[in-house]
PQR file with spaces between the fields and no chain letter, atoms N, CA, C, O and H, PARSE charges and radii, in Angstrom:
ATOM       1  N    UNK     1    -129.077  150.781  -48.769 -0.4000 1.5000
ATOM       2  CA   UNK     1    -129.044  150.684  -47.318 -0.0000 2.0000
ATOM       3  C    UNK     1    -130.436  150.895  -46.722  0.5500 1.7000
ATOM       4  O    UNK     1    -130.792  150.253  -45.733 -0.5500 1.4000
ATOM       5  N    UNK     2    -131.199  151.767  -47.302 -0.4000 1.5000
ATOM       6  CA   UNK     2    -132.551  152.046  -46.796 -0.0000 2.0000
ATOM       7  C    UNK     2    -133.437  150.813  -46.927  0.5500 1.7000
ATOM       8  O    UNK     2    -134.251  150.547  -46.044 -0.5500 1.4000
ATOM       9  H    UNK     2    -130.909  152.288  -48.105  0.4000 1.0000
ATOM      10  N    UNK     3    -133.294  150.061  -48.008 -0.4000 1.5000
ATOM      11  CA   UNK     3    -134.127  148.895  -48.225 -0.0000 2.0000
ATOM      12  C    UNK     3    -133.829  147.797  -47.209  0.5500 1.7000
ATOM      13  O    UNK     3    -134.754  147.129  -46.748 -0.5500 1.4000
ATOM      14  H    UNK     3    -132.632  150.278  -48.725  0.4000 1.0000
ATOM      15  N    UNK     4    -132.572  147.592  -46.851 -0.4000 1.5000
ATOM      16  CA   UNK     4    -132.236  146.545  -45.886 -0.0000 2.0000
ATOM      17  C    UNK     4    -132.749  146.896  -44.495  0.5500 1.7000
ATOM      18  O    UNK     4    -133.120  145.997  -43.740 -0.5500 1.4000
ATOM      19  H    UNK     4    -131.820  148.135  -47.225  0.4000 1.0000
ATOM      20  N    UNK     5    -132.781  148.165  -44.137 -0.4000 1.5000
ATOM      21  CA   UNK     5    -133.315  148.579  -42.842 -0.0000 2.0000
ATOM      22  C    UNK     5    -134.818  148.330  -42.780  0.5500 1.7000
ATOM      23  O    UNK     5    -135.337  147.870  -41.763 -0.5500 1.4000
ATOM      24  H    UNK     5    -132.481  148.896  -44.751  0.4000 1.0000
ATOM      25  N    UNK     6    -135.504  148.631  -43.861 -0.4000 1.5000
ATOM      26  CA   UNK     6    -136.950  148.392  -43.920 -0.0000 2.0000
ATOM      27  C    UNK     6    -137.244  146.896  -43.838  0.5500 1.7000
ATOM      28  O    UNK     6    -138.167  146.477  -43.139 -0.5500 1.4000
ATOM      29  H    UNK     6    -135.082  149.004  -44.687  0.4000 1.0000
ATOM      30  N    UNK     7    -136.467  146.105  -44.543 -0.4000 1.5000
ATOM      31  CA   UNK     7    -136.649  144.663  -44.520 -0.0000 2.0000
ATOM      32  C    UNK     7    -136.390  144.100  -43.129  0.5500 1.7000
ATOM      33  O    UNK     7    -137.098  143.203  -42.671 -0.5500 1.4000
ATOM      34  H    UNK     7    -135.718  146.446  -45.111  0.4000 1.0000
ATOM      35  N    UNK     8    -135.382  144.628  -42.468 -0.4000 1.5000
ATOM      36  CA   UNK     8    -135.070  144.179  -41.105 -0.0000 2.0000
ATOM      37  C    UNK     8    -136.222  144.476  -40.157  0.5500 1.7000
ATOM      38  O    UNK     8    -136.638  143.599  -39.400 -0.5500 1.4000
ATOM      39  H    UNK     8    -134.807  145.357  -42.840  0.4000 1.0000
ATOM      40  N    UNK     9    -136.742  145.693  -40.185 -0.4000 1.5000
ATOM      41  CA   UNK     9    -137.847  146.056  -39.297 -0.0000 2.0000
ATOM      42  C    UNK     9    -139.109  145.258  -39.617  0.5500 1.7000
ATOM      43  O    UNK     9    -139.857  144.871  -38.719 -0.5500 1.4000
ATOM      44  H    UNK     9    -136.405  146.406  -40.800  0.4000 1.0000
ATOM      45  N    UNK    10    -139.335  145.020  -40.909 -0.4000 1.5000
ATOM      46  CA   UNK    10    -140.502  144.236  -41.300 -0.0000 2.0000
ATOM      47  C    UNK    10    -140.386  142.805  -40.809  0.5500 1.7000
ATOM      48  O    UNK    10    -141.367  142.232  -40.336 -0.5500 1.4000
ATOM      49  H    UNK    10    -138.727  145.335  -41.638  0.4000 1.0000
ATOM      50  N    UNK    11    -139.219  142.229  -40.913 -0.4000 1.5000
ATOM      51  CA   UNK    11    -139.039  140.856  -40.446 -0.0000 2.0000
ATOM      52  C    UNK    11    -139.121  140.770  -38.923  0.5500 1.7000
ATOM      53  O    UNK    11    -139.593  139.765  -38.392 -0.5500 1.4000
ATOM      54  H    UNK    11    -138.422  142.694  -41.298  0.4000 1.0000
ATOM      55  N    UNK    12    -138.675  141.795  -38.218 -0.4000 1.5000
ATOM      56  CA   UNK    12    -138.775  141.805  -36.757 -0.0000 2.0000
ATOM      57  C    UNK    12    -140.223  142.008  -36.288  0.5500 1.7000
ATOM      58  O    UNK    12    -140.594  141.535  -35.214 -0.5500 1.4000
ATOM      59  H    UNK    12    -138.292  142.612  -38.650  0.4000 1.0000
ATOM      60  N    UNK    13    -141.025  142.695  -37.070 -0.4000 1.5000
ATOM      61  CA   UNK    13    -142.413  142.978  -36.675 -0.0000 2.0000
ATOM      62  C    UNK    13    -143.360  141.838  -37.050  0.5500 1.7000
ATOM      63  O    UNK    13    -144.484  141.791  -36.549 -0.5500 1.4000
ATOM      64  H    UNK    13    -140.724  143.080  -37.943  0.4000 1.0000
ATOM      65  N    UNK    14    -142.938  140.930  -37.909 -0.4000 1.5000
ATOM      66  CA   UNK    14    -143.821  139.865  -38.374 -0.0000 2.0000
ATOM      67  C    UNK    14    -144.167  138.881  -37.264  0.5500 1.7000
ATOM      68  O    UNK    14    -145.333  138.520  -37.110 -0.5500 1.4000
ATOM      69  H    UNK    14    -142.026  140.968  -38.316  0.4000 1.0000
ATOM      70  N    UNK    15    -143.198  138.446  -36.500 -0.4000 1.5000
ATOM      71  CA   UNK    15    -143.446  137.456  -35.440 -0.0000 2.0000
ATOM      72  C    UNK    15    -144.423  137.948  -34.385  0.5500 1.7000
ATOM      73  O    UNK    15    -145.379  137.238  -34.074 -0.5500 1.4000
ATOM      74  H    UNK    15    -142.250  138.740  -36.625  0.4000 1.0000
ATOM      75  N    UNK    16    -144.221  139.144  -33.817 -0.4000 1.5000
ATOM      76  CA   UNK    16    -145.215  139.604  -32.822 -0.0000 2.0000
ATOM      77  C    UNK    16    -146.610  139.774  -33.410  0.5500 1.7000
ATOM      78  O    UNK    16    -147.606  139.534  -32.728 -0.5500 1.4000
ATOM      79  H    UNK    16    -143.445  139.721  -34.070  0.4000 1.0000
ATOM      80  N    UNK    17    -146.684  140.186  -34.671 -0.4000 1.5000
ATOM      81  CA   UNK    17    -147.989  140.345  -35.312 -0.0000 2.0000
ATOM      82  C    UNK    17    -148.687  138.992  -35.446  0.5500 1.7000
ATOM      83  O    UNK    17    -149.875  138.876  -35.144 -0.5500 1.4000
ATOM      84  H    UNK    17    -145.875  140.381  -35.225  0.4000 1.0000
ATOM      85  N    UNK    18    -147.962  137.978  -35.892 -0.4000 1.5000
ATOM      86  CA   UNK    18    -148.554  136.644  -36.024 -0.0000 2.0000
ATOM      87  C    UNK    18    -148.938  136.074  -34.669  0.5500 1.7000
ATOM      88  O    UNK    18    -149.988  135.445  -34.538 -0.5500 1.4000
ATOM      89  H    UNK    18    -146.997  138.072  -36.137  0.4000 1.0000
ATOM      90  N    UNK    19    -148.107  136.285  -33.666 -0.4000 1.5000
ATOM      91  CA   UNK    19    -148.432  135.797  -32.323 -0.0000 2.0000
ATOM      92  C    UNK    19    -149.677  136.501  -31.778  0.5500 1.7000
ATOM      93  O    UNK    19    -150.498  135.871  -31.111 -0.5500 1.4000
ATOM      94  H    UNK    19    -147.254  136.796  -33.773  0.4000 1.0000
ATOM      95  N    UNK    20    -149.824  137.789  -32.053 -0.4000 1.5000
ATOM      96  CA   UNK    20    -151.010  138.518  -31.599 -0.0000 2.0000
ATOM      97  C    UNK    20    -152.262  137.994  -32.294  0.5500 1.7000
ATOM      98  O    UNK    20    -153.315  137.873  -31.668 -0.5500 1.4000
ATOM      99  H    UNK    20    -149.158  138.301  -32.595  0.4000 1.0000
ATOM     100  N    UNK    21    -152.153  137.686  -33.579 -0.4000 1.5000
ATOM     101  CA   UNK    21    -153.309  137.129  -34.312 -0.0000 2.0000
ATOM     102  C    UNK    21    -153.705  135.770  -33.750  0.5500 1.7000
ATOM     103  O    UNK    21    -154.889  135.500  -33.553 -0.5500 1.4000
ATOM     104  H    UNK    21    -151.298  137.784  -34.087  0.4000 1.0000
ATOM     105  N    UNK    22    -152.726  134.922  -33.493 -0.4000 1.5000
ATOM     106  CA   UNK    22    -153.026  133.604  -32.923 -0.0000 2.0000
ATOM     107  C    UNK    22    -153.582  133.722  -31.506  0.5500 1.7000
ATOM     108  O    UNK    22    -154.494  132.986  -31.129 -0.5500 1.4000
ATOM     109  H    UNK    22    -151.764  135.142  -33.653  0.4000 1.0000
ATOM     110  N    UNK    23    -153.038  134.640  -30.731 -0.4000 1.5000
ATOM     111  CA   UNK    23    -153.542  134.848  -29.373 -0.0000 2.0000
ATOM     112  C    UNK    23    -154.973  135.353  -29.374  0.5500 1.7000
ATOM     113  O    UNK    23    -155.795  134.906  -28.574 -0.5500 1.4000
ATOM     114  H    UNK    23    -152.297  135.238  -31.037  0.4000 1.0000
ATOM     115  N    UNK    24    -155.271  136.277  -30.265 -0.4000 1.5000
ATOM     116  CA   UNK    24    -156.634  136.811  -30.365 -0.0000 2.0000
ATOM     117  C    UNK    24    -157.607  135.721  -30.795  0.5500 1.7000
ATOM     118  O    UNK    24    -158.741  135.666  -30.320 -0.5500 1.4000
ATOM     119  H    UNK    24    -154.603  136.640  -30.915  0.4000 1.0000
ATOM     120  N    UNK    25    -157.160  134.869  -31.685 -0.4000 1.5000
ATOM     121  CA   UNK    25    -158.004  133.760  -32.126 -0.0000 2.0000
ATOM     122  C    UNK    25    -158.287  132.798  -30.969  0.5500 1.7000
ATOM     123  O    UNK    25    -159.416  132.336  -30.804 -0.5500 1.4000
ATOM     124  H    UNK    25    -156.239  134.914  -32.071  0.4000 1.0000
ATOM     125  N    UNK    26    -157.275  132.505  -30.182 -0.4000 1.5000
ATOM     126  CA   UNK    26    -157.460  131.606  -29.040 -0.0000 2.0000
ATOM     127  C    UNK    26    -158.405  132.210  -28.002  0.5500 1.7000
ATOM     128  O    UNK    26    -159.270  131.519  -27.464 -0.5500 1.4000
ATOM     129  H    UNK    26    -156.358  132.880  -30.316  0.4000 1.0000
ATOM     130  N    UNK    27    -158.236  133.485  -27.731 -0.4000 1.5000
ATOM     131  CA   UNK    27    -159.108  134.154  -26.755 -0.0000 2.0000
ATOM     132  C    UNK    27    -160.549  134.166  -27.254  0.5500 1.7000
ATOM     133  O    UNK    27    -161.481  133.968  -26.474 -0.5500 1.4000
ATOM     134  H    UNK    27    -157.533  134.046  -28.169  0.4000 1.0000
ATOM     135  N    UNK    28    -160.734  134.398  -28.551 -0.4000 1.5000
ATOM     136  CA   UNK    28    -162.081  134.402  -29.121 -0.0000 2.0000
ATOM     137  C    UNK    28    -162.732  133.032  -28.992  0.5500 1.7000
ATOM     138  O    UNK    28    -163.902  132.930  -28.622 -0.5500 1.4000
ATOM     139  H    UNK    28    -159.977  134.559  -29.184  0.4000 1.0000
ATOM     140  N    UNK    29    -161.980  131.978  -29.295 -0.4000 1.5000
ATOM     141  CA   UNK    29    -162.523  130.625  -29.159 -0.0000 2.0000
ATOM     142  C    UNK    29    -162.851  130.304  -27.703  0.5500 1.7000
ATOM     143  O    UNK    29    -163.869  129.676  -27.414 -0.5500 1.4000
ATOM     144  H    UNK    29    -161.030  132.061  -29.596  0.4000 1.0000
ATOM     145  N    UNK    30    -161.986  130.737  -26.791 -0.4000 1.5000
ATOM     146  CA   UNK    30    -162.224  130.471  -25.374 -0.0000 2.0000
ATOM     147  C    UNK    30    -163.482  131.192  -24.888  0.5500 1.7000
ATOM     148  O    UNK    30    -164.286  130.625  -24.150 -0.5500 1.4000
ATOM     149  H    UNK    30    -161.159  131.248  -27.025  0.4000 1.0000
ATOM     150  N    UNK    31    -163.642  132.444  -25.309 -0.4000 1.5000
ATOM     151  CA   UNK    31    -164.831  133.190  -24.892 -0.0000 2.0000
ATOM     152  C    UNK    31    -166.105  132.587  -25.482  0.5500 1.7000
ATOM     153  O    UNK    31    -167.149  132.574  -24.831 -0.5500 1.4000
ATOM     154  H    UNK    31    -162.989  132.906  -25.909  0.4000 1.0000
ATOM     155  N    UNK    32    -166.016  132.091  -26.712 -0.4000 1.5000
ATOM     156  CA   UNK    32    -167.175  131.436  -27.313 -0.0000 2.0000
ATOM     157  C    UNK    32    -167.549  130.183  -26.539  0.5500 1.7000
ATOM     158  O    UNK    32    -168.726  129.946  -26.266 -0.5500 1.4000
ATOM     159  H    UNK    32    -165.168  132.102  -27.241  0.4000 1.0000
ATOM     160  N    UNK    33    -166.567  129.390  -26.189 -0.4000 1.5000
ATOM     161  CA   UNK    33    -166.832  128.172  -25.411 -0.0000 2.0000
ATOM     162  C    UNK    33    -167.374  128.512  -24.022  0.5500 1.7000
ATOM     163  O    UNK    33    -168.270  127.830  -23.524 -0.5500 1.4000
ATOM     164  H    UNK    33    -165.611  129.581  -26.411  0.4000 1.0000
ATOM     165  N    UNK    34    -166.840  129.558  -23.398 -0.4000 1.5000
ATOM     166  CA   UNK    34    -167.342  129.973  -22.081 -0.0000 2.0000
ATOM     167  C    UNK    34    -168.795  130.422  -22.183  0.5500 1.7000
ATOM     168  O    UNK    34    -169.588  130.159  -21.278 -0.5500 1.4000
ATOM     169  H    UNK    34    -166.113  130.112  -23.802  0.4000 1.0000
ATOM     170  N    UNK    35    -169.152  131.093  -23.268 -0.4000 1.5000
ATOM     171  CA   UNK    35    -170.536  131.504  -23.478 -0.0000 2.0000
ATOM     172  C    UNK    35    -171.458  130.320  -23.649  0.5500 1.7000
ATOM     173  O    UNK    35    -172.572  130.310  -23.127 -0.5500 1.4000
ATOM     174  H    UNK    35    -168.508  131.306  -24.003  0.4000 1.0000
ATOM     175  N    UNK    36    -170.993  129.313  -24.387 -0.4000 1.5000
ATOM     176  CA   UNK    36    -171.811  128.113  -24.577 -0.0000 2.0000
ATOM     177  C    UNK    36    -171.982  127.369  -23.261  0.5500 1.7000
ATOM     178  O    UNK    36    -173.068  126.865  -22.975 -0.5500 1.4000
ATOM     179  H    UNK    36    -170.088  129.321  -24.812  0.4000 1.0000
ATOM     180  N    UNK    37    -170.938  127.293  -22.464 -0.4000 1.5000
ATOM     181  CA   UNK    37    -171.038  126.600  -21.178 -0.0000 2.0000
ATOM     182  C    UNK    37    -171.953  127.362  -20.218  0.5500 1.7000
ATOM     183  O    UNK    37    -172.661  126.743  -19.423 -0.5500 1.4000
ATOM     184  H    UNK    37    -170.055  127.703  -22.697  0.4000 1.0000
ATOM     185  N    UNK    38    -171.948  128.688  -20.280 -0.4000 1.5000
ATOM     186  CA   UNK    38    -172.830  129.444  -19.393 -0.0000 2.0000
ATOM     187  C    UNK    38    -174.288  129.257  -19.788  0.5500 1.7000
ATOM     188  O    UNK    38    -175.172  129.328  -18.934 -0.5500 1.4000
ATOM     189  H    UNK    38    -171.373  129.191  -20.926  0.4000 1.0000
ATOM     190  N    UNK    39    -174.555  129.019  -21.076 -0.4000 1.5000
ATOM     191  CA   UNK    39    -175.923  128.742  -21.493 -0.0000 2.0000
ATOM     192  C    UNK    39    -176.408  127.415  -20.923  0.5500 1.7000
ATOM     193  O    UNK    39    -177.598  127.263  -20.650 -0.5500 1.4000
ATOM     194  H    UNK    39    -173.838  128.962  -21.770  0.4000 1.0000
ATOM     195  N    UNK    40    -175.523  126.471  -20.742 -0.4000 1.5000
ATOM     196  CA   UNK    40    -175.898  125.170  -20.186 -0.0000 2.0000
ATOM     197  C    UNK    40    -176.434  125.306  -18.765  0.5500 1.7000
ATOM     198  O    UNK    40    -177.275  124.515  -18.339 -0.5500 1.4000
ATOM     199  H    UNK    40    -174.556  126.595  -20.963  0.4000 1.0000
ATOM     200  N    UNK    41    -175.957  126.293  -18.042 -0.4000 1.5000
ATOM     201  CA   UNK    41    -176.409  126.494  -16.666 -0.0000 2.0000
ATOM     202  C    UNK    41    -177.888  126.859  -16.639  0.5500 1.7000
ATOM     203  O    UNK    41    -178.611  126.475  -15.719 -0.5500 1.4000
ATOM     204  H    UNK    41    -175.273  126.936  -18.388  0.4000 1.0000
ATOM     205  N    UNK    42    -178.331  127.591  -17.635 -0.4000 1.5000
ATOM     206  CA   UNK    42    -179.701  128.088  -17.645 -0.0000 2.0000
ATOM     207  C    UNK    42    -180.669  127.196  -18.410  0.5500 1.7000
ATOM     208  O    UNK    42    -181.837  127.552  -18.566 -0.5500 1.4000
ATOM     209  H    UNK    42    -177.744  127.903  -18.382  0.4000 1.0000
ATOM     210  N    UNK    43    -180.212  126.057  -18.884 -0.4000 1.5000
ATOM     211  CA   UNK    43    -181.124  125.126  -19.550 -0.0000 2.0000
ATOM     212  C    UNK    43    -182.014  124.460  -18.518  0.5500 1.7000
ATOM     213  O    UNK    43    -181.594  124.219  -17.386 -0.5500 1.4000
ATOM     214  H    UNK    43    -179.263  125.768  -18.757  0.4000 1.0000
ATOM     215  N    UNK    44    -183.232  124.167  -18.908 -0.4000 1.5000
ATOM     216  CA   UNK    44    -184.209  123.604  -17.977 -0.0000 2.0000
ATOM     217  C    UNK    44    -183.859  122.228  -17.463  0.5500 1.7000
ATOM     218  O    UNK    44    -184.168  121.910  -16.315 -0.5500 1.4000
ATOM     219  H    UNK    44    -183.573  124.363  -19.827  0.4000 1.0000
ATOM     220  N    UNK    45    -183.224  121.401  -18.272 -0.4000 1.5000
ATOM     221  CA   UNK    45    -182.939  120.044  -17.819 -0.0000 2.0000
ATOM     222  C    UNK    45    -181.778  119.990  -16.847  0.5500 1.7000
ATOM     223  O    UNK    45    -181.549  118.949  -16.230 -0.5500 1.4000
ATOM     224  H    UNK    45    -182.972  121.660  -19.205  0.4000 1.0000
ATOM     225  N    UNK    46    -181.050  121.058  -16.693 -0.4000 1.5000
ATOM     226  CA   UNK    46    -179.935  121.092  -15.749 -0.0000 2.0000
ATOM     227  C    UNK    46    -180.329  121.704  -14.402  0.5500 1.7000
ATOM     228  O    UNK    46    -179.587  121.603  -13.425 -0.5500 1.4000
ATOM     229  H    UNK    46    -181.236  121.903  -17.193  0.4000 1.0000
ATOM     230  N    UNK    47    -181.483  122.329  -14.362 -0.4000 1.5000
ATOM     231  CA   UNK    47    -181.928  122.966  -13.133 -0.0000 2.0000
ATOM     232  C    UNK    47    -182.615  121.943  -12.238  0.5500 1.7000
ATOM     233  O    UNK    47    -183.197  120.982  -12.742 -0.5500 1.4000
ATOM     234  H    UNK    47    -182.085  122.411  -15.156  0.4000 1.0000
ATOM     235  N    UNK    48    -182.560  122.127  -10.931 -0.4000 1.5000
ATOM     236  CA   UNK    48    -183.237  121.188  -10.034 -0.0000 2.0000
ATOM     237  C    UNK    48    -184.752  121.345  -10.148  0.5500 1.7000
ATOM     238  O    UNK    48    -185.260  122.428  -10.437 -0.5500 1.4000
ATOM     239  H    UNK    48    -182.087  122.907  -10.522  0.4000 1.0000
ATOM     240  N    UNK    49    -185.449  120.261   -9.920 -0.4000 1.5000
ATOM     241  CA   UNK    49    -186.905  120.299   -9.936 -0.0000 2.0000
ATOM     242  C    UNK    49    -187.417  120.799   -8.592  0.5500 1.7000
ATOM     243  O    UNK    49    -186.977  120.344   -7.536 -0.5500 1.4000
ATOM     244  H    UNK    49    -185.036  119.381   -9.685  0.4000 1.0000
ATOM     245  N    UNK    50    -188.329  121.720   -8.646 -0.4000 1.5000
ATOM     246  CA   UNK    50    -188.932  122.267   -7.436 -0.0000 2.0000
ATOM     247  C    UNK    50    -190.325  121.681   -7.284  0.5500 1.7000
ATOM     248  O    UNK    50    -191.138  121.746   -8.206 -0.5500 1.4000
ATOM     249  H    UNK    50    -188.686  122.090   -9.504  0.4000 1.0000
ATOM     250  N    UNK    51    -190.593  121.120   -6.138 -0.4000 1.5000
ATOM     251  CA   UNK    51    -191.900  120.512   -5.877 -0.0000 2.0000
ATOM     252  C    UNK    51    -192.816  121.543   -5.227  0.5500 1.7000
ATOM     253  O    UNK    51    -192.692  121.837   -4.038 -0.5500 1.4000
ATOM     254  H    UNK    51    -189.932  121.068   -5.388  0.4000 1.0000
ATOM     255  N    UNK    52    -193.726  122.083   -6.011 -0.4000 1.5000
ATOM     256  CA   UNK    52    -194.695  123.026   -5.500 -0.0000 2.0000
ATOM     257  C    UNK    52    -195.984  122.267   -5.196  0.5500 1.7000
ATOM     258  O    UNK    52    -196.377  121.389   -5.964 -0.5500 1.4000
ATOM     259  H    UNK    52    -193.827  121.844   -6.977  0.4000 1.0000
ATOM     260  N    UNK    53    -196.641  122.588   -4.098 -0.4000 1.5000
ATOM     261  CA   UNK    53    -197.919  121.933   -3.817 -0.0000 2.0000
ATOM     262  C    UNK    53    -198.944  122.369   -4.860  0.5500 1.7000
ATOM     263  O    UNK    53    -198.954  123.513   -5.314 -0.5500 1.4000
ATOM     264  H    UNK    53    -196.322  123.301   -3.474  0.4000 1.0000
ATOM     265  N    UNK    54    -199.789  121.437   -5.219 -0.4000 1.5000
ATOM     266  CA   UNK    54    -200.808  121.773   -6.217 -0.0000 2.0000
ATOM     267  C    UNK    54    -201.830  122.715   -5.592  0.5500 1.7000
ATOM     268  O    UNK    54    -202.224  122.552   -4.438 -0.5500 1.4000
ATOM     269  H    UNK    54    -199.781  120.507   -4.851  0.4000 1.0000
ATOM     270  N    UNK    55    -202.238  123.673   -6.354 -0.4000 1.5000
ATOM     271  CA   UNK    55    -203.201  124.663   -5.862 -0.0000 2.0000
ATOM     272  C    UNK    55    -204.603  124.166   -6.159  0.5500 1.7000
ATOM     273  O    UNK    55    -205.159  124.429   -7.226 -0.5500 1.4000
ATOM     274  H    UNK    55    -201.918  123.806   -7.292  0.4000 1.0000
ATOM     275  N    UNK    56    -205.169  123.439   -5.196 -0.4000 1.5000
ATOM     276  CA   UNK    56    -206.543  122.952   -5.343 -0.0000 2.0000
ATOM     277  C    UNK    56    -207.468  123.880   -4.575  0.5500 1.7000
ATOM     278  O    UNK    56    -207.154  124.308   -3.465 -0.5500 1.4000
ATOM     279  H    UNK    56    -204.717  123.226   -4.330  0.4000 1.0000
ATOM     280  N    UNK    57    -208.601  124.184   -5.170 -0.4000 1.5000
ATOM     281  CA   UNK    57    -209.541  125.054   -4.435 -0.0000 2.0000
ATOM     282  C    UNK    57    -210.108  124.326   -3.227  0.5500 1.7000
ATOM     283  O    UNK    57    -210.454  123.146   -3.297 -0.5500 1.4000
ATOM     284  H    UNK    57    -208.856  123.836   -6.072  0.4000 1.0000
ATOM     285  N    UNK    58    -210.197  125.047   -2.128 -0.4000 1.5000
ATOM     286  CA   UNK    58    -210.732  124.449   -0.902 -0.0000 2.0000
ATOM     287  C    UNK    58    -212.250  124.597   -0.878  0.5500 1.7000
ATOM     288  O    UNK    58    -212.800  125.628   -1.262 -0.5500 1.4000
ATOM     289  H    UNK    58    -209.917  126.005   -2.072  0.4000 1.0000
ATOM     290  N    UNK    59    -212.906  123.541   -0.417 -0.4000 1.5000
ATOM     291  CA   UNK    59    -214.361  123.600   -0.252 -0.0000 2.0000
ATOM     292  C    UNK    59    -214.666  124.330    1.049  0.5500 1.7000
ATOM     293  O    UNK    59    -213.834  124.369    1.956 -0.5500 1.4000
ATOM     294  H    UNK    59    -212.458  122.703   -0.105  0.4000 1.0000
ATOM     295  N    UNK    60    -215.820  124.887    1.135 -0.4000 1.5000
ATOM     296  CA   UNK    60    -216.195  125.602    2.350 -0.0000 2.0000
ATOM     297  C    UNK    60    -216.299  124.653    3.545  0.5500 1.7000
ATOM     298  O    UNK    60    -216.079  125.073    4.681 -0.5500 1.4000
ATOM     299  H    UNK    60    -216.496  124.855    0.398  0.4000 1.0000
ATOM     300  N    UNK    61    -216.632  123.374    3.308 -0.4000 1.5000
ATOM     301  CA   UNK    61    -216.743  122.423    4.429 -0.0000 2.0000
ATOM     302  C    UNK    61    -215.351  122.061    4.951  0.5500 1.7000
ATOM     303  O    UNK    61    -215.206  121.789    6.143 -0.5500 1.4000
ATOM     304  H    UNK    61    -216.810  123.032    2.385  0.4000 1.0000
ATOM     305  N    UNK    62    -214.310  122.050    4.087 -0.4000 1.5000
ATOM     306  CA   UNK    62    -212.964  121.753    4.541 -0.0000 2.0000
ATOM     307  C    UNK    62    -212.388  122.888    5.369  0.5500 1.7000
ATOM     308  O    UNK    62    -211.634  122.643    6.311 -0.5500 1.4000
ATOM     309  H    UNK    62    -214.428  122.271    3.119  0.4000 1.0000
ATOM     310  N    UNK    63    -212.725  124.101    5.042 -0.4000 1.5000
ATOM     311  CA   UNK    63    -212.188  125.231    5.785 -0.0000 2.0000
ATOM     312  C    UNK    63    -212.827  125.361    7.169  0.5500 1.7000
ATOM     313  O    UNK    63    -212.252  125.999    8.051 -0.5500 1.4000
ATOM     314  H    UNK    63    -213.338  124.300    4.277  0.4000 1.0000
ATOM     315  N    UNK    64    -214.016  124.762    7.374 -0.4000 1.5000
ATOM     316  CA   UNK    64    -214.647  124.827    8.677 -0.0000 2.0000
ATOM     317  C    UNK    64    -214.106  123.774    9.625  0.5500 1.7000
ATOM     318  O    UNK    64    -214.256  123.921   10.838 -0.5500 1.4000
ATOM     319  H    UNK    64    -214.483  124.244    6.657  0.4000 1.0000
ATOM     320  N    UNK    65    -213.476  122.709    9.118 -0.4000 1.5000
ATOM     321  CA   UNK    65    -212.974  121.629    9.976 -0.0000 2.0000
ATOM     322  C    UNK    65    -211.724  122.009   10.639  0.5500 1.7000
ATOM     323  O    UNK    65    -211.162  121.219   11.397 -0.5500 1.4000
ATOM     324  H    UNK    65    -213.354  122.589    8.133  0.4000 1.0000
């Protein structure tokens, strides 16, 4: 009788354990993909180009005009 009770509890605990393993695997894959997508935001080719004026030295004659 003791063996059948142990077998029953083991069989009842197997499904939730397997579902938890599969769920953890899915969450891990999702977080990995989210991390990769967040890296795309910070890549240089995805950022807008900023037009900065070129820093040319001014001549003394230009500053007097």
